[in-house]
KEVODREN-645842 format. One line per 2 residues: their letters; for each residue x, y, z of N, C-alpha, C. Coordinates in steps of 0.02 Angstrom, whole numbers, plus 50000, padded with zeros to 5 digits. Layout:
// residues N
A> X,Y,Z,X,Y,Z,X,Y,Z  ...
END
This chain:
// residues 140
MA> 50630,49962,50519,50640,50017,50474,50672,49994,50408  50720,49949,50413,50755,49926,50353,50706,49893,50304
RG> 50659,49855,50330,50610,49822,50287,50566,49873,50251  50544,49924,50287,50503,49976,50257,50541,50014,50204
AA> 50604,50030,50219,50646,50065,50170,50657,50022,50109  50666,49957,50119,50675,49911,50063,50613,49909,50019
LV> 50554,49911,50050,50492,49912,50010,50487,49975,49969  50504,50031,49998,50500,50094,49962,50551,50094,49905
LA> 50611,50070,49918,50661,50066,49865,50640,50019,49809  50609,49963,49827,50585,49917,49776,50532,49949,49733
LA> 50486,49986,49765,50434,50020,49726,50465,50074,49682  50514,50109,49707,50548,50161,49667,50580,50130,49605
WV> 50611,50072,49615,50642,50038,49558,50590,50018,49507  50534,49992,49531,50480,49971,49487,50453,50030,49448
LA> 50443,50086,49483,50414,50145,49451,50464,50182,49406  50528,50166,49412,50579,50201,49374,50579,50182,49300
GV> 50539,50133,49282,50534,50116,49211,50584,50064,49189  50615,50028,49236,50662,49976,49218,50623,49920,49184
PA> 50647,49897,49126,50610,49844,49092,50603,49783,49136  50542,49757,49139,50529,49698,49181,50466,49664,49155
GA> 50448,49609,49186,50388,49572,49166,50325,49610,49182  50269,49582,49161,50204,49616,49169,50188,49633,49241
EH> 50210,49590,49289,50190,49604,49358,50219,49669,49385  50266,49699,49350,50294,49762,49373,50262,49823,49339
EV> 50215,49811,49296,50182,49865,49261,50126,49894,49305  50111,49958,49294,50059,49993,49332,49993,49955,49330
YY> 49978,49926,49273,49913,49893,49265,49910,49824,49298  49963,49805,49333,49963,49739,49365,49976,49744,49440
RY> 49969,49803,49468,49980,49809,49541,49932,49860,49571  49922,49852,49636,49880,49897,49675,49918,49908,49740
VV> 49927,49971,49759,49968,49989,49817,49923,50014,49873  49933,49987,49933,49899,50012,49992,49955,50037,50038
LG> 49949,50099,50059,50000,50130,50102,49966,50174,50154  50004,50195,50203,49977,50239,50254,50021,50241,50315
FV> 49993,50267,50368,50029,50274,50431,49990,50241,50487  50026,50211,50534,49996,50182,50593,50017,50223,50653
KD> 49967,50248,50690,49979,50288,50750,49939,50260,50808  49965,50268,50868,49929,50245,50927,49873,50294,50945
AR> 49839,50282,50998,49782,50324,51018,49802,50395,51034  49866,50406,51051,49891,50474,51066,49917,50510,51003
GE> 49915,50475,50946,49939,50505,50884,50014,50495,50871  50045,50452,50911,50117,50438,50902,50127,50381,50852
PV> 50178,50386,50809,50191,50332,50761,50207,50266,50796  50185,50213,50765,50198,50146,50791,50245,50111,50742
AG> 50307,50099,50763,50357,50067,50721,50356,49991,50729  50378,49956,50677,50386,49884,50681,50322,49844,50685
TQ> 50267,49873,50663,50203,49839,50665,50189,49806,50598  50168,49743,50599,50154,49707,50538,50081,49715,50519
LE> 50069,49728,50455,50002,49731,50426,49997,49679,50372  49937,49654,50362,49926,49603,50310,49867,49626,50267
LV> 49876,49622,50202,49824,49638,50154,49804,49573,50119  49740,49554,50125,49717,49491,50096,49671,49505,50037
RD> 49685,49472,49983,49641,49474,49924,49585,49425,49938  49525,49451,49951,49469,49410,49973,49451,49355,49922
KT> 49458,49370,49858,49439,49323,49805,49482,49259,49807  49546,49267,49823,49592,49210,49820,49618,49189,49889
GF> 49613,49234,49938,49642,49219,50004,49716,49232,50007  49746,49252,49952,49818,49267,49951,49831,49330,49991
SY> 49885,49331,50029,49898,49390,50071,49967,49419,50056  49972,49483,50070,50033,49522,50062,50047,49556,50129
VG> 50110,49557,50149,50128,49582,50215,50172,49644,50208  50161,49692,50253,50203,49751,50258,50218,49766,50331
ET> 50266,49808,50343,50285,49827,50411,50298,49902,50414  50279,49932,50470,50289,50003,50478,50362,50019,50493
DD> 50384,50078,50470,50451,50102,50485,50449,50144,50549  50502,50181,50563,50505,50220,50624,50456,50278,50626
KG> 50428,50296,50568,50378,50350,50565,50307,50322,50562  50301,50255,50568,50236,50223,50565,50211,50212,50494
FY> 50253,50225,50444,50234,50219,50374,50240,50146,50351  50190,50124,50311,50193,50057,50280,50172,50063,50208
LI> 50192,50014,50168,50176,50011,50097,50171,49938,50078  50114,49919,50049,50103,49850,50028,50084,49850,49954
IT> 50120,49812,49915,50106,49806,49843,50072,49739,49830  50013,49742,49801,49976,49681,49784,49975,49672,49709
RL> 49964,49611,49688,49958,49596,49616,49885,49594,49598  49862,49647,49566,49793,49650,49541,49797,49676,49470
GD> 49765,49643,49425,49763,49664,49355,49701,49704,49339  49695,49723,49276,49637,49762,49253,49571,49730,49272
ES> 49569,49663,49268,49507,49627,49282,49489,49627,49356  49533,49653,49399,49522,49652,49471,49488,49715,49498
AG> 49471,49762,49454,49437,49823,49477,49373,49803,49513  49363,49831,49572,49303,49817,49612,49311,49759,49661
ET> 49367,49724,49659,49378,49669,49706,49384,49696,49777  49367,49654,49825,49374,49674,49895,49439,49646,49924
LT> 49467,49685,49968,49528,49668,50004,49515,49678,50078  49550,49641,50120,49545,49650,50192,49613,49670,50218
LR> 49615,49728,50252,49677,49751,50283,49673,49734,50357  49724,49698,50382,49725,49676,50451,49785,49706,50488
LA> 49771,49724,50550,49824,49746,50596,49806,49713,50663  49845,49662,50682,49829,49622,50741,49758,49594,50733
QA> 49714,49607,50781,49645,49582,50777,49598,49629,50741  49620,49690,50727,49578,49740,50693,49582,49729,50617
RT> 49528,49745,50583,49527,49737,50510,49476,49784,50479  49487,49797,50415,49439,49837,50377,49436,49810,50306
KL> 49379,49820,50274,49370,49799,50204,49384,49858,50158  49418,49845,50103,49433,49896,50052,49407,49870,49986
TA> 49392,49916,49941,49374,49898,49873,49427,49927,49826  49455,49886,49783,49505,49909,49734,49470,49950,49681
RF> 49475,50016,49688,49443,50062,49641,49496,50093,49596  49488,50081,49531,49533,50111,49482,49501,50102,49413
DP> 49526,50141,49365,49503,50137,49296,49545,50086,49259  49517,50029,49240,49556,49977,49207,49586,49998,49141
AN> 49559,50051,49111,49586,50075,49048,49647,50120,49057  49659,50143,49118,49715,50188,49132,49776,50146,49150
HT> 49825,50144,49105,49886,50106,49116,49945,50153,49130  49931,50214,49151,49983,50263,49164,49989,50279,49238
DD> 49932,50294,49271,49933,50315,49341,49938,50255,49388  49975,50264,49443,49978,50212,49494,49909,50201,49524
RG> 49896,50140,49542,49831,50120,49570,49841,50105,49644  49796,50131,49685,49801,50115,49756,49760,50161,49799
TR> 49771,50155,49864,49736,50196,49913,49780,50205,49974  49763,50255,50013,49797,50267,50077,49748,50250,50133
VD> 49772,50209,50180,49732,50191,50238,49774,50202,50300  49755,50250,50340,49789,50264,50403,49755,50227,50459
VE> 49794,50207,50508,49766,50175,50567,49780,50223,50625  49726,50246,50656,49730,50294,50711,49701,50261,50773
GA> 49745,50236,50816,49722,50197,50873,49695,50131,50846  49632,50118,50856,49601,50057,50831,49557,50070,50770
RF> 49560,50130,50743,49515,50151,50689,49553,50156,50622  49525,50126,50570,49552,50131,50502,49520,50191,50468
VE> 49560,50233,50435,49534,50291,50399,49562,50289,50328  49518,50276,50279,49540,50275,50210,49540,50346,50182
RT> 49596,50365,50153,49605,50432,50124,49629,50425,50052  49584,50404,50010,49601,50390,49940,49631,50451,49905
AW> 49605,50510,49919,49629,50571,49886,49702,50586,49904  49727,50559,49959,49796,50572,49980,49846,50520,49954
FR> 49821,50470,49917,49864,50416,49894,49923,50441,49851  49908,50477,49798,49962,50498,49752,50014,50541,49785
ST> 49994,50590,49825,50043,50634,49858,50085,50595,49908  50055,50547,49943,50092,50507,49991,50142,50462,49955
LT> 50122,50431,49901,50167,50389,49862,50224,50430,49834  50209,50488,49806,50261,50531,49779,50310,50552,49833
HA> 50285,50570,49891,50328,50589,49947,50373,50530,49969  50343,50470,49973,50381,50411,49993,50437,50395,49943
LG> 50422,50401,49879,50472,50388,49828,50526,50440,49829  50507,50503,49841,50557,50557,49847,50603,50545,49906
AS> 50576,50522,49961,50616,50509,50022,50665,50452,50009  50646,50404,49968,50690,50347,49956,50749,50365,49911
KR> 50746,50422,49877,50800,50442,49832,50853,50483,49868  50839,50502,49931,50887,50543,49968,50946,50503,49992
END
């Protein structure tokens, strides 16, 4: 749980507008977040997920908190629109495509991918509300 909370706090700090290098700007990151639940719909805590940038093989790791929530921040720039990523959980995996408008340097870029049992479910439309909720929870 502490690691998940730390990730959310780090993202909150990044999004708070604190001056930093380019890698902390909206146009230089892509966020994958979601919830991991077992086959009965119960949250799975302490589970490690890995997000691999297929083009480079570089990977980013996240871990679920007590509610099954995870958040992984990758470094993708404007030129990375359309790149493929692989999200792994143990032996299961799914392919994602980084979809965003490279000209938009205001909105956060990312997607929500829930894991339900052994099935990955991408819910792109739920990304912004989930991120906003996660950031609000970190301020409490």
